[in-house]
N, C-alpha and C positions, 0 to 999 in steps of 0.2 A: 763090188762092194762101194759103198759111199766113202767110207773111212776105215783105214787100218791104224790100229794103236799098237805102239811098241814100248816095252818097259824092259830096260836092262837091269839086272840085279847082280850084285856081287855077294855070294854066299846066302844072304837071307834079307827079308824086308818086313817090317812090321805094318807098313801102310798098304802093300799091294793088295791084300784081302778086301779091304774097305773101297780100294779104288776100283777093283774089278766088280764088286757088288753094286757100287754106285753107277757104273757106266754100262753095266751089262743089260739093265732093263730098259734102256733108252731106245726109243722107237725110230732108229735109223739103221740102215744096212751097214753093219760093222763086223770087225773081226780083231781079236787081241793076239799079240804074240809077246811072250815073256821069255827072255833069254836069261838064264841064270848060270853064272860062272861059279864053279867049285861050291855047290849048294851043301848045306848042312843036312844031316839025316832027318832032323826035326822039320826043317823047311820042306823037304821033299814030301814028307807025310801031309803036311798042311795043304799043299797045292793040289794034292790028287782029287779033291772034291770040286776044284774049279775047272779042270781040264774037260772040254766039251766040244761041241760042233764049232763054236765061234771062238774059243780060247785054246791056244796051243802053247805049251811050255817047250822051250828048246833048252835041254840040260847039257851043259859043258862041265864034264867032271875035272878037266884041266882048264886053267884060266886062258881064255882067248883074247880078252881085252874088249873094251866097250865098243870101239869102232868095228871091229871084226864081228862081234855078236850082233850089232845093229844091221850091218850090211848083210848078214846071213839071213836075218829073219825078215828084212825088207824083200829079199829075193823070194820069200815063200808067200808073199802078200799079193793082194790084187786091188786094193783100194785106190781111188784117185787122189784122196787126201791122206798124207802121212802124218800122224800125231805122235810126237815123241815125248815120253814122260819119265822123269826120273823116279826111282823106287821110293825116294823120300819125300814125296809131295802128297798132299791130301786134295781130294776133289770135293768141291761143295755139292750139296744136295740140290741140284738143279736138273729137273727132268729134260730140259731142253739144251743141255750142256754141249753135247756133240753137234746137235743141229745148228747152234749158233756158230760154232768153229766151221762147220761146212758152208754155211752161208757167208761168213767172212772171207773164206778162201776162194770165192767165186770172183773176187776182184784183186787178188794178190797171189804171189808165188811163195812168200814166207810170212807167217803170222807169228809174232812174239806174243806169248800170252802173259797177262799181268801176273806178277809174282808178289805175294805178300807174306810177311813173317808175323806170326801171332806172338805177341810179347807175353812172356812169362816172368817168373821172378829171377831168371838168370840174367846176368849182365850182358852175355853175348847175344841173347835174343833181342834185348833192347837195342844194342848197337846194330845188329843185323836189319833190324826194322828200318833204319836210316839208310843203310847201305843198299838194302833192296829197292827202296824209294829211289835212289840215284839211278839204278839200273832201269827202272820204269821211266824216269824222266828222259834219260838219254834215248830209249827206244821210242817214246812218244815224239820227242823232238825231230828224230830222224824220219819218222813216219810221216809227220805233218809237213815238214820242210823239203824233203828230198824224195819221200816215198822209196827210199833205199836205205840200207844200212849194211856195214860190213861186219857186223857182229850180232850174236844172238845168245841170250842165256839158255843153255841146252836143257835146264830142268824141265821145261815145258815150252814147246813150239810146234807149229805145223808147217808142212811143206808140200807143194804139189809134186806129184810123182814125176811129172815131165821134167821139172827143174832138178829134182833129186837125181835122176838118171843122166841128165845133161852135164852135171858136174861130177858124175860117176861116184856118188855116194861119199861116205866118210873116208878119210884118210887116217892112217894109224899114227896119229900125232897126240900130244898131250892134251891140247886144247881143240879137240875134234869138232865141237859145236861151233866155235868162232871160225875155225879154218872152212867148215862147209858153208858158213854164211858169207865168208869173204869170197870164195869162189863163185857162189851164186851172185854176189854184189858185183864181181867184175864181169859177170855175164848179163848185167842189166836186169836182175830179177826185180820184181816189185815187192815191196816190203810195207807191212802194216803192223800196227800195235793194237791189241785189243784190251781195253779195260772193262769190257762187258763180260769176258770170261776170264776167270783167274784160278790160280792154285795157291794153296798155302804150303809154304816151304818150311821144312823141319830143319832147324840149324843145331849145330853141335853146341852143347852147353859145357863141353870139357875143353880147356885151353890147349891140351896137347893135340886133340883131334883137329881142332880149329886151325892150329899152327901147321899141321901136316897138310890139311886141305888148302891153306892159302899159299904155303910153299909151292904146291903142285900148281895152283892157278898162276902164280907169278912166273914160274919157269915156263909153263904152258904159254902164258902171254908173251914172254920174251922169244920163245921159239917161233911162235906165230908172227910177231913183228919182224924177225929176222927173215922169214920167208917171204913177207908180202910188203915190206916197207917201201919198196920202189914203186909198186904199182898204187899203194894207198897215198903215197906223198903226192902224186899227181891229182888224185881227188880232194886231198886235203886243201891243196892250194885253191882249187875251184870253189870249194864250199867251207871255208874257215869258219863262217857263222854257225855251222852245225858242229863241226869237230871240236872247236875251241871250248864252247859252252859244255860239250859232253865231257871233255877232259876235266873241266872244273868241277862238274857234279860228281864224277867219279872219284877224283882225287882233290878235295877242297884245299888240302894242305899245300898243294903245288902253287896256289896263287900266293900264299904267304911267303914261301921260299923264293919265288921269282920276284915278287915286288920288293922283297927285302934286299935282294942282289942288285936290282936295276934301280930303284930310287935312291938318289944320292943323299949322303948324310949332311951336305952343306947346308940345306934348308932347315934341317933341325938345329945346327950349330948357329945359324943366323937368328932363328927365332928365340933360342936360348939367350944369345947375347942381347937382343932387344928387350927380353923379359928381364935380364939381369940389370941392364941400364935403367929400366923403369923402377926396379926395386931400389937401386942406389939412390935415385932421386927421392923416392918416398920414405925408404926405411934405412938407407945407408948400410945395407947388408948384401950388397951385389956380389962382392968377390967370392966369399965361400960358396954361395950358391952357384956361381958361374963356373968355378973350378969343378964342383961336383958334377954340373951339367955337361961339362965337356967330357968327362969320363963315362957318362951314362947315355950320351946322345944317341948312339947306335942301339942301345938297349931300349930306349924310349921309342925310337923310330920303329923297331920291330914290334913292340908292344902296340903302337898306335895301328900299325898296318894290320896286326893280328886281330885286334878288336874291331877294327873297320871291316875287315874281310869276314869276320864271324857275323857281325850285324847284317851285312849284305847276304851272306849265305843263308841266315835264318829267315830273312824276308823272302828270298827267292824259294827256299824249300817249303815254307808255309803256304805260298801262293800255289805251288804245284801240288802240294799235299791236298789241298782242298779241290783242286781240279781232278786229280787222279783217284781220289777216295782214301787217302791216307789221313785219317782224322786223329791219330794219337800222337800228334807232335807235342813234345814237352821241351821247354827251352833248356833246362838243366841237363837233360839227357843229350840234346843236341850240342851243347857245350862241350860235354865229355866226348861225344862223337867227333866233333870238328878238332879239337885240340889233342886228344889222346888216341882214340881208335884209329881215325883216318891216318895219322902220322905213323902209327906202327904198321899200318897196311902199306903205306907208301915205302916205308923202310923195307919190308919184305919184298915189294915189288922191285925196288932198286937192287936189293941183294940178288934176287932171281935174275935180273938182267946181267948183272956182273958175272954170276956164275956161267950163264950162257955164252956171253960175248967174250969174256977174258978166260975163263976156265974150260970152255967147250962142253959144258953139260948138255945132254941130249934127252934127258928124261926126268920125270918128277917122282917124288916119293909115293909108293903104292899105285904106280902106274905100270900097265902091261901092254906091250906093243901087239 
């Protein structure tokens, strides 16, 4: 087989039927493996019509976990290219979709596929659009500068079988996709980002589901960093021009917090003093303004840094959005993303690290070893 496609499902999926229909007719040598943990009776009835010579469903009536399910079905496959797709993505109607992936995999070990969120009327979909843009920017930057990357978004990526076997597949950890990519990265695997091939990610429109997912991501990220920070620190020192911008793209609020802590307030006090002296000469009202200014100097400093950071971020995001094909950038949505959404996400990330480092937490919500 040229390519083997793997789709893990927990209980059921609304997208998998469209996904299989779209990919099954493509003219490449392919096989599909769908692993379903704890399927519903209705979903079991739906999938009967799809199982055939090149589509195999592996039903686990007890939950085995995503990593174990994927390792099991990879062991049943024979493709030289392994394509992993989450069950909540949509595939575009492209008759050469799989062929493009196979061609791009000729020159790399791991291919991160472009992820896009279709905006709808929900607030979370609009915010996720910018969030997924940051994922794509980070992957593109790593691909262009290093041709290596220690992370991958597991909703859609491809990997050469030789590399998958070299790192011995997925480990049973919360962030199994990032962990796999890190081990391949430490084995000097080649990494590429494809914006010619993409998937549409379906995001949660319910805040409770979003929060549960993000808590799992945050705890998984903290556990991943705990496992690999020593090895990654050495690479970070060698290539800060890649890792620092990627951190900025993923967590734009970090820049505001860091600059607010680092930049001294003295320059603001001095500027306000000069301004007050100027007013005293012109209007004789310097003292009240100066006293108020002293009390608000730190607030003004943070405000100036925040607005400067937002303007810089908006310009950078706009440039990358045009390059990568994200053309639905709106300034007011980005304002909310920068000052509210990314700050909430950063708070969840920090809370997840505290839970792991100080409280010894070893798993995320709705996660199975």
